[in-house]
N, C-alpha and C positions, 0 to 999 in steps of 0.2 A: 360698750361695744368693743368687740375684740378686733385689734388691727393685725393685718397679715404682713409680715416682713418678707420682701422679695429678696431672694438669695441669688447672687450672681456667681456662677461657678468660676473658679480661678483657673487660669491657663497654666499649662506645664509642658515641658518638653523632655522627652526621654533622652538618655545618653545616646541611644542608637540613632534617634532622629537628628540630634545635634551633630553627630559625626557624619551622617549622610549629607546633611545640608552643607557642612564644611567641604566635603569632597566634591559635591556638585558645584559649589561656588568656585572652588579651586579649578575644577575642570572648565567651567565657563570662562574664568579669567585667563586660563591657559589658552583656551581656544581663541579668545579675543586677542591675546598677545601674539598667538600664532598667526592669526589673520593680519594683525598689524605688521608683523615681521615680513610675511610673504607679500603683503600689499605694498610695503615700502620697497621691497626688492623689485616687484613688478613695476611700480611707478618709476623707480630709478631707471630701469631698463627702457621703459617707454619714453621718459623724458630725455634720456641720453640720446636715443635715436632721433627724437624730434630736434634736440639741440644740434646734433651733427648735421642733420638735413638743413637746419637753419643757417649754419655757417657756410655750407656748400651753396646755399641760395644767395650768398653774398658774392657770387662770382663777379669778376670785373666786367661791367656792362659794355664798355667800349671795346674791350678785347673780344668779347663775344660778337658784338655788332660788326666789327670790321673783319675778324678772322675766324669766326665760328669756333673759338677756343674757350673752354670753361676752365677757370682757375681763380683761386682766391688770392687777391693781392694783399698780403699780410701787412703791407705798409698802410693800407686803407687811405691812400691819397696823401700820406705824409712823407717826409724825407727819411724817417727812421723806420726800418723794416725789422720786425721781430715776430716770432710766433706768440710772444706774450700778449699781443693785442688780440690774436685769434683765441687764445686761451680765455681772456677776459670776456670776449664776446660769447663764448660757449657758456661760461658761468652765468652771464646775464640771461641768456635764453633759457637755461635750465631752471634758474631760480624764478623766472617769470612763470614757468609752467608748474613749478612746485607750489607757487603761491595761490591763495584763494581770493586775492584782492579784486579780481574781476567778477566774483560771484555776488549776486544781488543780496544785500543785507547779510553779508557773510559774518559780520561780528555779532549779529543778533540771533541768527537762525542756525548758524553752523559752527562746528568746532573742527579744527584740522586734526583728523584722526591719525595722520602720518607725521605731520610737522617736520618735513625733510628740507634740508638746504644743502646746496652744493657749495663746498668750502674751498676746494682747490682743484685746478685743472692743469694738466701738463701735456704738451705735445711730445709724445715719445718717439714718433716716427713722422717723417714728412718727405715728400718728393716734390722738388721744384722743377719748373719747366726746363731749366738749364742743366739738370743733373745728367750724369753719364755723358758729358761732353755734348749735350743736346739730344741724347737718345730719347729722353722723355718728351721733348718737343716734337720729335719726329713721330713718336707713337701717337700722341694726341692728334697731330695733323693728319696722319693716315686714318685714324679712327673717324675723323670728321668728313672724310671724302671717299673711303674705299668702296662704299656701296654704289657710288655713282660713276665709277671708272670701269670700262669694259676691258676684258682680258685681251681683246683683239688689238688694242693699242700697244700692249706689251710686246706682242708678236711682231707688229709692224716696226716698232722701234728697234727690236733685236735684229730684224732683217736689214734696216738702214745702217745700223751701226756695224754690222758684219761687212757690208759693202765698203763703207768708208775705211774700216781698219784693214780689210784684206787687200784693198787696192792702194792703200797708203795715201788717200786723198788729202789728209790733213798734214802729212809730212812732206809732201812735194813742194819744192821752192821753184815754181814756174817763173816767177819774176827774176830770180837769181840766174836761172838757166838762160833766160832771154838776154839778160844783161851781159853774160859771158859771150853769147853769140854775137851781140851787137859790137862788143869790143873787138872781136876777131874780124868782123866786117870792116870796122872803122880803121883797122891797121892798114888796109889797102888804100886809104885816102892819101893823096899826095904822091903816090908812087908813079913811076913812069912805065909806060908800056914798052914793048919791044920796038914800037914804031916811034918812041920818043915823046909820046903824048902823056900829059899829067892826068892821073885818074882823080875824078871828083866823085866821092861816094855820097849818095843821098839815100839814107835808110828809109824804106817805104813805110815803116811803122813809127816814124819820128813824131807824127801828130798824136798818136796813141800814147807814146811815152811822155809827151808833154802833159797830156791829161793825167796820166798816172802820177807824175811828180807833184801835181797840185793836191793830191790826197784823195783817197777813195771815197771818203765820206761825202766830200763836196760833189763827187760825180753821181752819187746815187740818191741824194736828197737835197732839198733846198736848205740853205744854211739858216734861214729864218725859222724853219720848222724844227730846229734842233734845240732842245732844252740845254741851258747852261747852268742849271742848278748845282749847288755844291753843298756838302755837309761837313761837319766837324766830327771826326770819328773818335776823338779822345774819350768821350764819355759813353760810347756804345759798348755793347756786350763783348764783341770780339776782342777789343782792346783790354777790357777789364779781365777777361779770361786769361789773356797773355800775362797780365800782371798778377793774377791770382786773387783778384778782388771781387769774387762773387760768393753768394751764399750757396752752400751745398747741403742737401738733405741726406738722410741715412736710409732711404729706400732706393738703393742703387739697382736699376733695371739691368737685365741681360742685354747684350749687344747683338748686332746682326749676325755675329758668328754662330749664334745658337740656331739660326735658320738654315734650311737646306739652300743650295745655291739659287735655285729657281725662286724659292720663296723670298730670299733676300733681295733678288732683283725686282721682284714684284713690289715689295715694300718700298724699295728705292724709287721706283717709277711712280707709285701712289703718292709718295711724299713730294716728288717733283710736280705732279699734277696739282697737288694742293697749292704749291707755290705759284704755278701758272694761273690758277683760278683766283687767288686772293692778292697777288702782287701785281703792280703795274708793269708795263713794258711798252716798247715803242709801238704806237698804233692803238694802245689801250692804256693810256697814261692815267695815273691817279692824280688829278689836278691839284688836290689840296695837300699832297705829300711833299716832304722835303726833297725827295728825288722822284722824278717821273719814270725813269727807266730802272725800276727796282729789280726785275729779274736779271737784267743786264749787269747790275751791280753785284748780284749774288754770284754771277759767273766770272766777271772780270775783276771786281773788287776795288775799283778806283773811287775816289771821293767826289766825283762829279759826273753828271749825265753825259757830257760830250765824250769824255774818254771811255766811258763804259760802252756807249753805242759804237764808238769807233773800234773798240776791241772786238765787238761782236761782228760788225761789218767786215773787218779784216779777216776774221776766221772763216766767215761764210765765203768770202771772196777766194780764199785759198782753196777751199773745197771745190767751188764752182770752176775756178780756173784749171785745177787739176783734172776734174771730170770732163770739162770741155776740150782740153788738150788731148785727153785720152780718146774722145770721140773723133776729133779731127784726124789724129794719126791713124785711127782705125778705119776711117772712111776713105776708100780708094778714090771716089769721085772728088771729094774736097781736097785730099792730099795731092791729087793730080793737078787741080786748079792752082794750088799754091806752088807746086814745082814748076809748072809751065810759066807762071808769072815770074817766079824767081829766076829762071833761066833767061827769060826775056829781058828782065832788068839788068842782070849780070852782063848780058851781051851788049845792052845799050850803054853800060858804063865801061865797057871794054875790059871787063875782068870776069870772063866766063867761069873761072875757077871758084868763084864765090856763089855760084848758082844754088848749091845745096844749103849754104849758110843763109842765103836770102829766103829760100823756101822755108827753112826752119823758123826764122824770125817772123815770117808771114803767118805761119801756123800759130805761133805763140801770140802774136798780136791779134789775130783773129779770135783766139780763145779769150784774150783779155776783153775785147769788145763785147763778146757774147756774155761774159761774166758780169760786166757792168750792167747789161740789160737784165740779166737774171736777178741780181741783187736789187735793182730798182723795182722790179716786179714783186719780189718778196716783201720789200718794205711797203709796197702799195697794197699788200694783203692777198696777192695772187700766189699760186703754187707753180713750182717748176720741177720737172722730173729730175731725180738725182742723177741718172745717167740718160743723156739725150739720144734721140734717134733722128733720122732724116726728117721725120714728120714733126718733131718738136724743136728743130733748130731754127733760130731766129734770123741772124745776120748773114747776108752774102758778103764775100770778101771785099768787094768794091765799097760797100756801105761801111764796113768796119774800118777800112783804111782812110776814109774821109775824116774820121775822128770826131764826127758830130755826136755819135752815141745817143741818138734820139730813140724814141720808142717805136719807130716804124722802119721798115726796110723792104727790099724786094722779096724777102722770104719771110715776111711777118706771119707768125703762126699764133698770135695772141688769142685767137678764137679757139684754139685747140682745147678740148675738154679732157686731155690726158691727165691721169692722176699724178700727183707729185708731192713734194714737200713744201710746206709753207714756212714763213719766218718763225712761227711758234714751234714748228717741228725741229728746226735747227737749234732753237733754244733747248728743246728736250734732249737732243743729242749732246749738246755742250754740257748740260747738267749731268748727264750720265758719265761724261768723260772727266768731270771735275772730281776733286777729292771731296768725299762726302762731308767731312767735318767742316771744311771751309764753306761749303754750301749751307750747312746748318747754321753756323755762326753768323754768316752774313744775312741769312734769312731772318734770324732773330734780331740782328741789327735793324733791319727794315721794320719789323714789328714794333720794336721799341721806339724808333723815330716817328712812326705813324701815330702811335698812342700818345706820345709826348706832345704831339702837335694838336691835341684836343684839349678843351678847357678842363682844368683841375688835375691834369696828369703830367705836369712838367717834370716830376721826379720819377716817373714810372720806370720800373726795372723788371725784366722777365725773371731774374733770379730771386725775386720776392714773391713769385706767383706759384701757389701750391696746387697741385692736381690730385694729390692723395695725402691723407693725414690720419694718424692714429692718436687718439686722445685718451689719457688716463684721468679719471675724475674721482675725487673722494667726497662722499656725501655723509651727512650726519643728521640724525633725528633727535629732537629734544627728549624723546623717550629713551634715549641711551643707545640706540642702534647706529652702527657705522658700516658703510659699504664702500667698496672700491670697484670701479667698473672701467673697462677699456673697450673702445670701439674704433674700428678703422673704416674709413669711407673714401671713395674715389669717384671721379667723374667718368672714368673708364674702368675696364676690368683691372683688378689689382696688378700693379707692376710686379709685385713679388710672385703672384701666381703665374704671370707670363714668363718670368725668369725661370721658375721651377719647371714649367712645362717644356721650356726650350732645352733644358740640360739633359 
């Protein structure tokens, strides 16, 4: 029987096919590596953006809660502040996102096609809240409030300020003028008349002067209602700035000089409105704060509540006394009342020549009594017209001379619904009249002391709080690729962009 042998044909490859396969394989490998390269680049950009957003999400919670400010505290609750900690946080966030550790069965089912790791991060630019002598703080404060402030307030403040400055209401020393007049009147005491009788002068405003000498603050509010809290300013920002002991960034913003005059005034008013909204003041105290009268501290700058409130009350009183004196001297009816009484008293004391002096001291004493009433009402939350009229005047002369200075009189107009200025409006005016850098530094003092008064923030400092930062990161893949990427992020519009726009 003949067997049949099965013949299997042998395989072979032509030179042409071998070259073609080689080219195709090289092309495929090149495409794969190209995909890997572009994929690493894309992943690096995405992870960098995620990492930057993650460090911005570490904003100081208490600062945001109390003052609606977003900033990274680069001390992270420690006593040592450095951008090194922020750099390490960014590296940690980026490497977590580069890693596949959170993928299910990643070691069995997956292979890291990119194998990228962030190796080094460096903060190349940073803007701290205190930079530009507090300009950054002012910018973020305005950004937090400007959408809620009406432009009508700006116009009203401008009008009030124009009246105060044009009429010199804060420069007049009515108390000094009255003291000079009283000295001239008192010179007649003990003199003899032509009839040989000794003159005894009794100043009709003596009771009022006795009240004034006890202190204005005691006249307008109960002593038990006044806070006596005191702070140590040695570790606060304003003192550290004077000693040059603060951190400074290298993203220096433009100043208000870059704005038009009206725009600069608007930014200033918005900043002050921010302070009035978030800081405590008389009548709206922050009970848990080291100082109750925080806005008053920003204006006056004393280390205790009592002196700060006293400073504000005295300044309001100067304006009210000058405005009330102006009204009395311009009112024919009330001036006639004072002149008539002055002449009658002069005749009774047998020195008719001092009739004009007595009328003058009566007018000034009358203005003093009315001013006490005004400040009392302001501290009680009421409003008083800046310049009074017959309809808004409170005291009659007889009530004023009694020295009781109660809230009622025969000309009580407390029910009047006339528009006027409140205590908060006077604070607005005083803030506008203050040097802006002092206002800013003291406001930052208040923020620091408030945050330090909360758990875990004993060493808090505003000059470690970053609002804008630029990071440079170097990444490397185990496949031999290296990248360097830089990103800049901010809680508000870039400070550099603002500066360039202003120039």
